[in-house]
N, C-alpha and C positions, 0 to 999 in steps of 0.2 A: 650598629654595622649590619646586623641579622636581618631587619628592615630592608635595606637596600640591598642584601642577598636575595631576599624573598622577591623583591620587583624585579632584578635582574634575571632571577630564575623563571618569573611568570614572563617577561620579554622573551627570552630564549624560546619558551614554550610556545607562543604565539609565532614567533618567526618560523621555528622547525616545522610546525602544522602548516604555516602558509606556503613556505619553501616545498614541503613533502605535496602538498595538493597540486604546486604547480608542476613539479617534476611527474604526478601521478597523470595530471593532463598531456603533458609531452609524451608521456609512454602511452597514453590512450590513444593519442594521435598518429603516432609511430607506428603501431600495430595495425590501426584502421587503415592507414595511409597504406601499408605494404600490401596487406589482403584486397584495398580496392584497386590498386595498380596491378596486381597479379591477376584479376579480374577483369582488366582491360578498360578500367573507365579513368578519367579525368579525375585524379584525387580532389584538387581544390574546388572545382565543378561539383561534386558530390557534397563535399562538406557544405559548400556556400548554399547549394540547393536544400539541405538539411536545415541550417538554421533560417534560412527565409521559409522553407515550408512549414515549418513549427512557431516561429516568431515575428513572421516577416510582414503581417498586416491585421488589423484587429480580429478578422475572422480567425484567421489561424491560430491567433493567439487563445482566441475564445476557444477554440479546438483541443489547443495543448491544456489549458486548463480543465477542461471535462474530463480530457485523458488523466488529467493528473490526480483528479478527485477519487476514483477507486483506488488508484495506487496508493495516496495518502491514506485512506482508511485502512487497508490492508497493511501497509507500513508500521501505521500507528498500532494496529492489533498485534503484530509481532513485537514492538518497541515494547509493550505493556507487558508480554509473556516474557519476552527474554530479558527484561530487567527483572522478573520476578524469576527466574531460573526455570520457568516452563518453557519447553521448547514445543510450541505449539507450531504445525506445519501444517495446519489445515484452514488457513483462510480464504482456499479457492472455493471448497466445497461451501465452506459457510458464507461467503458472498453469493454462491446460488441459492443458498436457505434463506438470506436476507432479502432478495430478488423474488423469491416465492411469497414470503409474509408480505412484502409491499405490494406485488402485484395482487394479491388476494385482497387486501384493504383496499388497494386503490381499484378494483373491477365490483366488488360488491357491496362497499359501501355507499350511499348514495343519499344525497340531499341533505348534506350538512356544509355548514360554513366552512370556505378553502384554508383557513389557520387551522381549524381544528381535525380537518379532513389528512393534513400533512402532518401535524403530530402523530396522528393513528398510523399512517403510513410509515413514517419513519420509527415510531415505536416498533410497530409489527416486524420492521426490517432488522432493527436491533435485537428484537426478541427470537425471533427463528434464528437468526445467527448465532445467539447466545444459548439458545438450548443444544442445538449442534455443537456447539465448542466445549459446553458443558460435560457433553458424553464422555470424550477421553479424559477429561479434569476427574469426574466421578471414579472410571476405571483407575487412574493412578491413583488418587486419594485412598480408594478403599481397598483396589487388587493389586495396587504397585506395578500395574503394566506401564512398558515403557510409551507416553505420550508422544514419541517421535512417530513412532510407526501406527498408533492406532489414530492419530489426527492425520495422517499422511493417507490412510487408507479411506477414512472417512471422506476424504475430498471426494473421489470416486463413487463412493456410494452417495453421497450428496450430489454430485453432478447428473449420475445415474437417476436418482430419485426426481428430479426436478425436470428432468428430460421426460419421463414418465407423465409427471402432471400435466406438463406442456401438451404431449401428443395426446392425451386421452379426457381426464375430467376437466380439464382447464382449456382444452383446444376451441380454436374460434373455428366453428365450420364453415364458415364465409371464406377463409383464407387458406391459399395454393400452398403455402408453407405452415410448418407446424410453430404456431405462436397461439398466445391467448388473445382475447379480445384487448382493445387500449382501455386504460385505466383511465376514471373521470376526470375531468379538466381542473377539477379541485384538488386532486391527489397529486398535481405535476410541480415541481419545482419552481419559484419565480425564475424569471430571466432577469440576470443582474442587469444587461445593456438592451433595451428597447431595440428589436430587428436584429438583435445577433443571438447565436445559440448559447451562450455562455451561461449555465445556469448557476443556481446558489450553492450548490454542492460542495464547491472548493471551500466557502464561506465556512460552513458545518465543520469540515476537517480542520480548518486552520483553528477555530473555536475548541474543537476536541485536542489539538495539538497543545494548545495552552494548558486546558483543565488537565491532561495527562501530565504536563510539566510539574502545574502546580500540586499535582496528588502526590507525584514523587519526590518532590523538593519540600512540601509545606504540610504534611499530613502524618497523623498517626499511621493510617493506613501504608500510606507510602513508604513509610521508613521499615513497617514491617516485610511488605513486599521486597523490598531491596535486602532486608536481612534475609530472608529466606532465600533470596538468589544468589546473595553469598555463600550461605552455608545453611541447609535446611536442617540439619539437626543441632546445629549450635541454635538456631532461631525456636526450634522447639523447646529444648532444654531451656532456654529464655521466657518460656509460656506463652509462646506463638501457636495458635492454633493453626499448623501448617496446612493438615487437611482441607478444613475449610478455606484457606486462602488458596489453595490450588484450585479448587473448585470454582471459588469467586475471580481468581484469575483469568481461568478460561472461559467463564460466562463472561467478563468484561472483553476480552480478547476478541470472542467470538462475534460479540455483537457490535466491535468496531468492524471487524470486518463483513459483517452483514450490511453495514451500512456501504459498504461498496455496491452491494447489488441494489440496494436502495437507489444510490444516486445514479445508476444506469437505469433503472426503471422509471423512474420519475422525473428524469432529469434529460436523458438522451432518447430511449426507445418508447417510451411510455406504452410496453407491452413486456411480456414475458418472453423469452425464446432462448434457443439453445446458444445463441451467438451473443449473449449477455457478456461476455467477457471475451472479446476477441485477441486480448493480449496476455492471457491467463494472468490477470493481476496477483492473483495470489499467489502465485509461483513467481513472479516478475519481482515481488516485492522480498522475496528473501536477500537474494543479494543485496538489496537496497538500503534494509537494515543494518547490514553491518558496514557500508559506505556510511552511513548516517551516525556510528557509533551508538546507537540506542537513544540518540537525541531527537524528541517530538519536533522540535524546530527545525533542526537539518533534516528531516523527515518531509518538510514543508518544501524547501529549496530542491531538494533531490528529484521528489516527484512532480514538479513542475518543470524541471530540467529533462528528464526522463520521458516526461508525459510530451514536451515540445519533440524532443527525439525520435518517439514512436510515430507524432505525426507529420515530422520532417521525412521520416524514414520512409512512409509512404508516398509522401510528394517525390522523392527520389526515384522509387520504385516506377510510379506511372511516367515520371520524367522521362527518365533515360532507359525504362524497361529492364531494369537490374532484377533477376533472381530473387524471389522473395526469402531463398537461403542465406544468401548474401548480406543481405539486409538483417537478418536475424543473427549472424557472425558480428556484423559491424555493432550492433548494438550491445551483443553480449562482451566484444573485446572492449568495451569501452567502459562495461561496468566492471569487468576483471581488473583493468589496468586500475580503474578508481578505486577496487578492494585493496590494492598493493599500497596504499597511503599511508598504512598504518603501520607498514612494516618499513615504509621508508623513514617516516617520523622517529622508528625508536632510535634507526640509525643516526639519524640528525641528531638527537637529543645526547648519544653518546659522545657524538662529537662534541657536542656543547660544552658538556662536563668535561672534558679532557683540555678543552681550550679557556 
């Protein structure tokens, strides 16, 4: 009998999650519709252009997947940290440092085979992001500082430092704007579809999402990280080296965020510039990680959806002349509504228990 109760219970969970997600989408549609209508635009036209603009053609889909790539890396960085109970809010700065590392390796290393060069630029992006992420980790482990504050402040230090590097030591003297020289052709990510702009960064992100899931579900390291995330004091009394794990977590989380910068340098711009993160992916991914409930595979879906939404919103802006601030509110309202999904599910779960 208990077996049938478990099956029924799991079915109720699936149903409540599906219904709560549907309700959250309805709320998102309602909120954004009101905002668009108040702004004086046709609601259905705006939504239609957003969808078609993000997913309506192979080229638009390519742009959306390219936009999803840095979002996915940053979301995975937060998933890894938050699951471990470490509140790394520094993905934006780590992205910039990762971009710097990949740009240096891509510009100055020459005359080596493409596969080897790609490995080096990817490793450099991960390493630079990891080092930047490790600083708040070391401060927390050694001096018990609040990693939310330190990682948040490290964002601005990292962005300004990279800006200095672009404008002075690495600046291209032949350019009219502050950018570096272009990276070598051997340092550029392969294009997945010939003739399109779709690079292979999204594939690397999907692979790393699977690796993150495997680590947390199937390895001793994952067990220790989750134990630390639940209760660091209990984990410490259980013989887990919490201080070392904090630093390890921030190293890996920072490295993943650094790969977002790598994807931008080696797959989109082929140089380093201050506009390397136009959507501020490191900040954008913070609400995204809560929408995904710290699930690496859900991060893939959410990143692609919001990547398409970012591309589609640009098309809406150009087609209808909508104020960019309205577009920002449009995307933000959708994210807020989707974050309500967890609260809706709790209410539905209680309803199922009563019935």
